[in-house]
Each structure stands twice: as structure tokens, then as C-alpha cells.
VEXDREN-2710 file (C-alpha; in Angstrom, 1 decimal):
% VEXDREN-2710
k/r/px/py/pz
1/MET/23.0/11.7/-15.0
2/SER/19.4/11.5/-15.9
3/GLN/17.0/12.2/-13.1
4/LEU/13.5/10.7/-12.9
5/GLN/11.0/12.2/-10.5
6/ILE/7.4/11.0/-9.8
7/LEU/4.8/13.7/-9.4
8/THR/1.2/13.2/-8.2
9/LEU/-1.2/16.2/-8.4
10/THR/-4.8/16.6/-7.3
11/CYS/-7.3/19.5/-7.2
12/GLU/-10.8/20.3/-8.2
13/ASP/-11.2/19.7/-11.9
14/SER/-11.2/22.6/-14.3
15/PRO/-9.9/23.3/-17.9
16/GLY/-6.2/24.1/-18.5
17/ILE/-4.6/22.2/-15.7
18/VAL/-2.7/19.7/-17.9
19/ALA/-1.6/22.4/-20.3
20/ALA/-0.3/24.6/-17.4
21/VAL/1.7/21.8/-15.8
22/ALA/3.1/20.6/-19.1
23/THR/4.2/24.1/-20.1
24/GLU/6.0/24.8/-16.9
25/LEU/7.8/21.5/-17.0
26/ALA/8.8/22.1/-20.6
27/VAL/10.3/25.5/-19.6
28/LEU/12.2/23.7/-17.0
29/GLY/13.7/21.4/-19.7
30/ALA/12.0/18.3/-18.3
31/ASN/10.6/15.5/-20.4
32/LEU/7.3/13.7/-19.6
33/ALA/8.3/10.1/-19.5
34/GLU/4.9/8.9/-18.3
35/SER/1.5/10.6/-17.9
36/SER/-1.9/9.5/-16.7
37/HIS/-4.9/11.2/-15.2
38/THR/-8.5/10.8/-14.3
39/SER/-11.4/13.3/-14.3
40/ASN/-14.2/14.3/-11.9
41/ARG/-11.9/15.5/-9.2
42/PHE/-8.6/15.9/-11.0
43/PHE/-5.9/13.3/-10.2
44/MET/-2.7/13.1/-12.2
45/ARG/0.5/11.1/-12.1
46/LEU/3.6/12.2/-14.0
47/ALA/7.1/10.6/-14.4
48/VAL/9.3/13.6/-15.2
49/GLU/12.8/13.1/-16.6
50/GLY/15.6/15.6/-16.9
51/ASP/19.3/16.3/-16.2
52/ASP/21.1/16.7/-12.9
53/SER/19.5/20.0/-12.3
54/LEU/16.0/18.4/-12.1
55/SER/15.2/18.1/-8.4
56/ILE/12.1/18.1/-6.3
57/ALA/12.8/21.7/-5.3
58/SER/13.2/22.9/-8.9
59/ILE/10.0/21.2/-10.0
60/GLU/8.0/22.7/-7.1
61/ARG/9.4/26.1/-7.9
62/ALA/8.4/25.7/-11.6
63/LEU/4.9/24.7/-10.8
64/LYS/4.2/27.4/-8.2
65/GLY/2.1/29.4/-10.6
66/ALA/-0.1/26.4/-11.5
67/ILE/-0.3/25.4/-7.8
68/ASP/-1.6/28.8/-6.9
69/ARG/-3.9/29.1/-9.9
70/PHE/-5.6/25.8/-9.5
71/GLY/-5.1/25.0/-5.8
72/LEU/-3.0/21.9/-6.8
73/CYS/-1.8/19.6/-4.1
74/VAL/1.6/18.3/-5.4
75/HIS/3.7/15.5/-4.1
76/THR/7.1/14.6/-5.6
77/VAL/9.4/11.7/-4.9
78/ALA/12.6/10.5/-6.6
79/ALA/11.8/7.4/-8.6
80/ARG/15.1/5.6/-7.6
81/ARG/14.4/6.0/-3.9
82/ARG/13.9/2.6/-2.2
83/PRO/10.8/3.0/0.1
84/LYS/10.8/1.6/3.6
85/ILE/8.2/-0.9/4.9
86/ILE/7.2/-2.4/8.2
87/ILE/5.6/-5.9/8.0
88/MET/3.3/-6.9/10.8
89/VAL/2.4/-10.6/11.2
90/SER/0.9/-13.0/13.7
91/LYS/1.3/-16.8/13.3
92/PHE/0.5/-17.4/9.6
93/ASP/3.5/-16.2/7.7
94/HIS/2.6/-17.0/4.0
95/ALA/1.9/-13.3/3.1
96/MET/5.1/-12.1/4.8
97/LEU/7.2/-14.8/3.1
98/HIS/5.7/-13.8/-0.3
99/LEU/6.7/-10.1/0.3
100/LEU/10.2/-11.1/1.4
101/TYR/10.6/-13.2/-1.7
102/GLN/9.4/-10.5/-4.0
103/ILE/12.0/-8.1/-2.5
104/LYS/14.8/-10.8/-2.5
105/VAL/14.5/-11.5/-6.3
106/GLY/14.1/-7.8/-7.2
107/TRP/10.5/-7.8/-8.2
108/LEU/9.6/-5.4/-5.4
109/ASN/11.9/-2.5/-4.9
110/ALA/11.7/-1.8/-1.2
111/ASP/13.6/-2.2/2.1
112/VAL/12.0/-3.9/5.1
113/VAL/13.0/-1.9/8.1
114/ALA/11.2/-4.1/10.7
115/ILE/9.0/-7.0/11.3
116/VAL/6.5/-6.6/14.1
117/SER/4.6/-9.5/15.6
118/ASN/2.5/-10.4/18.6
119/HIS/4.0/-13.8/18.5
120/GLU/7.6/-15.2/18.4
121/ASP/6.9/-17.6/15.5
122/SER/8.5/-15.5/12.7
123/ARG/11.6/-14.5/14.6
124/GLY/13.7/-17.2/12.9
125/VAL/12.8/-15.9/9.5
126/ALA/13.7/-12.4/10.4
127/GLU/17.0/-13.4/11.8
128/ARG/17.9/-15.5/8.7
129/GLU/17.0/-12.4/6.5
130/GLY/19.0/-10.0/8.8
131/LEU/15.8/-8.0/9.7
132/ALA/15.0/-6.4/13.0
133/TYR/12.3/-8.3/14.8
134/HIS/10.0/-6.6/17.4
135/TYR/8.0/-8.9/19.6
136/CYS/5.0/-6.9/20.8
137/PRO/2.5/-9.2/22.6
138/VAL/-0.9/-7.5/22.9
139/CYS/-3.5/-7.8/25.6
140/LYS/-6.3/-5.6/26.8
141/ASP/-4.1/-3.9/29.4
142/ASN/-1.1/-3.1/27.1
143/LYS/-2.8/-2.4/23.7
144/THR/-2.4/1.3/23.9
145/GLU/1.2/1.0/24.9
146/GLN/2.1/-1.4/22.1
147/GLU/0.4/0.8/19.5
148/GLN/2.4/3.8/20.7
149/ARG/5.5/1.6/20.4
150/LEU/4.5/0.9/16.7
151/LEU/4.0/4.6/16.1
152/GLY/7.4/5.3/17.5
153/LEU/8.9/2.6/15.3
154/VAL/7.3/4.2/12.2
155/HIS/8.8/7.5/13.1
156/GLU/12.2/6.1/14.0
157/THR/12.6/4.1/10.8
158/GLY/10.9/6.6/8.5
159/ALA/8.7/3.8/7.2
160/ASP/6.6/4.7/4.2
161/LEU/4.1/1.9/4.6
162/VAL/2.9/-0.6/7.2
163/ILE/1.7/-3.9/5.8
164/LEU/-0.6/-6.1/7.9
165/ALA/0.4/-9.5/6.5
166/ARG/-2.0/-11.6/8.4
167/TYR/-1.7/-9.6/11.6
168/MET/-4.6/-10.9/13.6
169/GLN/-5.3/-8.0/16.0
170/VAL/-7.9/-5.3/15.7
171/LEU/-6.3/-1.9/15.8
172/SER/-7.7/1.0/17.7
173/ASP/-9.5/3.8/15.9
174/ASP/-6.8/6.2/17.0
175/LEU/-4.0/4.2/15.4
176/SER/-6.0/3.6/12.3
177/THR/-6.6/7.3/11.9
178/ARG/-3.1/8.3/12.6
179/LEU/-1.7/5.9/10.0
180/PHE/-4.4/6.4/7.4
181/GLY/-2.9/6.2/3.9
182/LYS/0.2/4.4/5.3
183/MET/-1.3/1.1/6.4
184/ILE/-2.6/-1.8/4.2
185/ASN/-4.5/-4.9/5.3
186/ILE/-5.8/-7.9/3.5
187/HIS/-9.0/-9.9/4.0
188/HIS/-11.0/-12.6/2.2
189/SER/-13.1/-11.2/-0.5
190/PHE/-16.3/-12.7/1.0
191/LEU/-16.6/-9.8/3.4
192/PRO/-19.2/-8.7/4.3
193/PHE/-21.2/-11.7/3.3
194/PHE/-19.3/-14.5/4.9
195/LYS/-18.5/-13.0/8.3
196/GLY/-17.3/-14.7/11.5
197/ALA/-15.3/-17.9/11.9
198/LYS/-14.2/-20.0/9.0
199/PRO/-15.3/-17.9/6.1
200/TYR/-13.8/-20.3/3.5
201/HIS/-15.8/-23.2/5.1
202/GLN/-18.9/-21.1/4.8
203/ALA/-18.1/-20.4/1.1
204/TYR/-17.5/-24.1/0.6
205/GLU/-20.9/-25.0/2.0
206/ARG/-22.6/-22.4/-0.2
207/GLY/-20.8/-23.8/-3.3
208/VAL/-19.1/-20.6/-4.5
209/LYS/-17.1/-20.6/-7.7
210/LEU/-14.7/-17.8/-7.1
211/ILE/-12.7/-17.0/-4.0
212/GLY/-10.0/-14.4/-3.5
213/ALA/-8.7/-11.6/-1.3
214/THR/-8.9/-7.8/-1.0
215/ALA/-6.1/-5.4/-0.1
216/HIS/-7.4/-2.2/1.4
217/TYR/-6.3/0.7/3.5
218/VAL/-6.9/0.5/7.2
219/THR/-9.5/2.8/8.7
220/PRO/-11.5/2.9/11.9
221/ASP/-14.3/1.1/10.0
222/LEU/-13.1/-2.5/10.2
223/ASP/-12.3/-4.0/6.8
224/GLU/-14.1/-1.2/5.0
225/GLY/-11.2/1.1/4.0
226/PRO/-10.5/2.2/0.3
227/ILE/-9.8/-0.9/-1.8
228/ARG/-6.4/-1.0/-3.5
229/ASP/-6.4/-4.4/-5.2
230/GLN/-8.2/-7.7/-5.4
231/GLU/-7.2/-11.2/-6.4
232/THR/-9.5/-14.0/-7.4
233/GLU/-9.1/-17.7/-8.0
234/ARG/-11.6/-20.2/-9.5
235/VAL/-12.7/-23.1/-7.3
236/THR/-14.8/-26.2/-8.0
237/HIS/-17.1/-28.6/-6.2
238/ALA/-14.3/-31.2/-6.4
239/MET/-12.2/-29.2/-3.9
240/SER/-12.4/-29.5/-0.2
241/ALA/-12.9/-26.7/2.4
242/GLU/-9.2/-27.0/3.2
243/ASP/-8.4/-26.5/-0.5
244/PHE/-10.5/-23.3/-0.4
245/VAL/-8.4/-22.1/2.6
246/ALA/-5.1/-22.9/0.8
247/THR/-6.3/-21.1/-2.4
248/GLY/-7.4/-18.1/-0.4
249/ALA/-4.0/-17.9/1.3
250/THR/-2.3/-17.7/-2.1
251/SER/-4.7/-14.9/-3.2
252/LYS/-4.1/-13.0/0.0
253/ALA/-0.3/-13.0/-0.5
254/GLY/-0.7/-12.0/-4.1
255/SER/-3.1/-9.1/-3.4
256/LEU/-0.4/-7.4/-1.3
257/HIS/2.2/-7.1/-4.1
258/GLY/0.2/-4.7/-6.3
259/PRO/-0.4/-2.1/-3.6
260/SER/3.0/-2.4/-2.2
261/SER/4.8/-1.8/-5.5
262/CYS/2.5/1.1/-6.6
263/ILE/2.1/3.1/-3.4
264/TRP/5.5/4.8/-3.2
265/ARG/5.8/5.5/-6.9
266/GLY/2.7/7.7/-6.8
267/GLY/0.5/4.9/-8.3
268/ILE/-2.2/5.3/-5.6
269/MET/-4.1/8.5/-4.6
270/LEU/-6.9/8.5/-2.1
271/ASN/-10.3/10.1/-2.8
272/GLY/-12.6/9.6/0.1
273/ASN/-13.7/6.0/0.2
274/LYS/-12.0/5.2/-3.1
275/ALA/-8.4/4.6/-4.1
276/ILE/-7.4/6.0/-7.5
277/VAL/-4.9/3.5/-8.9
278/PHE/-2.5/4.4/-11.7
279/SER/0.0/1.9/-13.3
280/ALA/3.3/2.6/-11.7
END
């Protein structure tokens, strides 16, 4: 049976990296089904195809010389593996429902291992879908305890990604740091310009022509993590402030699909404050 493995590689850029990696994989009898890279600091994504003997271990053994020579950081994952995600939601469930639908119809290849919420509103949806629902109400006195509970759930389920699908709680710096690279949030694209309450109403009053949403990695700097994806929608003066809110909700749901589908197929690599995004 043909095996497909996804490799991501990064190191300081220098001549000969691509040639060295390609040569070692050719000796292994592997075919490069996909290849893309970017310069400055070297980032590369490869889809490598071979027979039953092609494994993560065999690839890493074959590339040891290149790893040692160039200081390569290499991560390999089987393409057919279904990643695991935890969805966190508060009361507004449109982004969560969008993700569940994408998975249900096969457009998003993933398994939801848990839904976590600080409200009970989405329990019925979780039960209908046969998903574990964890009610974790948060207040000033139990925030640390509930965040430890989330970390335990991530470890217990082996979750690859935590998605804040309209989860309306500010996370601690400690949790944001510990889950860096594994947690995605969405916000309206007006940040930082339209801050505070009712940003869409502020945008309506200013007569903006484009609204949208941004999907970004969670960091201790609120809403300032590396940006993974953005969605925009055109709006007009004929629309109401409530129409702006509805359009923004659609954009927020859509902005989650791209990062969710790419992250576990090696489509995203972090470089400081930037996310390097390859088609995956």
C-alpha cells in the first residue's frame, strides 16, 4: 500500500538544503508528491510518497545527515491520520456549528474529541452529535482550576488543536504560553481600530465598506498572535448595523476552516510573529 507522509522542515537558510533533502529521499525510494518552500529563514513542506517501508522512522534516519549538516528541525506526520480537536464555545454557536458541519460532510478531515464551554447552551448539540461535553463555568476564583482542567483534557485526549469558536473568556498568560501553536482564536478584523463594545455598530457608524474576521494563534498578547487566515465581506450603506453583525458572524465561521484544515497537514509553520502558510 502506498504511504504518504507530510514533512515540514525549518532552519537558517543556506545553499544546498533542498538538494540534500531530495537526494536522501530519492535514495530511500520515496517520491516527492508535493513540494513548496519559502526563503529568508528556510521553511519547507514536502508530501513524500512511497511503499509500505516508508515510515516516519525511516525518513528521519535517511535525513539524519542533512539534519546534522544544516541544523534542520524536521516534523513528520502520516497524511492519512485524522487529527483531534477540542472546540471551545460560549453562547454563540455559529462558528462551532460551521466546524461540525464541515467535518460531517467530509470537507474537514478531523475528529472532535471534546466540546468545552462555560455555559450549558451547546450541550444539546454535543449530545445529538455524540460528542463529549465539558461544562466549565469560569469565575475569578476558579479560573486557574478550570484552565488546569483544560490542559488535562488536552493531554488526556491527545488533542492536536484547540479552537476558540466564539469562546468569550480571556485566557491567562500561562495557558496561552503553554498551548502556543496549538490554539486558534477568531476576532473581527477591525481590531485594533474598533475596540470595545459593539465593534460592528462602530463600523456601521463610520461607513466601512469591508468587514470580516481574522483567525490567529493565541498568545499572552490579547488578539495579537500570528495571523493564520482572514475573511472579508463587502457591505453597503443600505445594510443595518444588525446586518453587519450577521455578515461578520459568517466571516468568523469561515475564517476557522482554513487554519483548521491546514495545521495538521504541515500547512502552517510559525516564525516569530508570523505564520508561514503553505497550501495543504
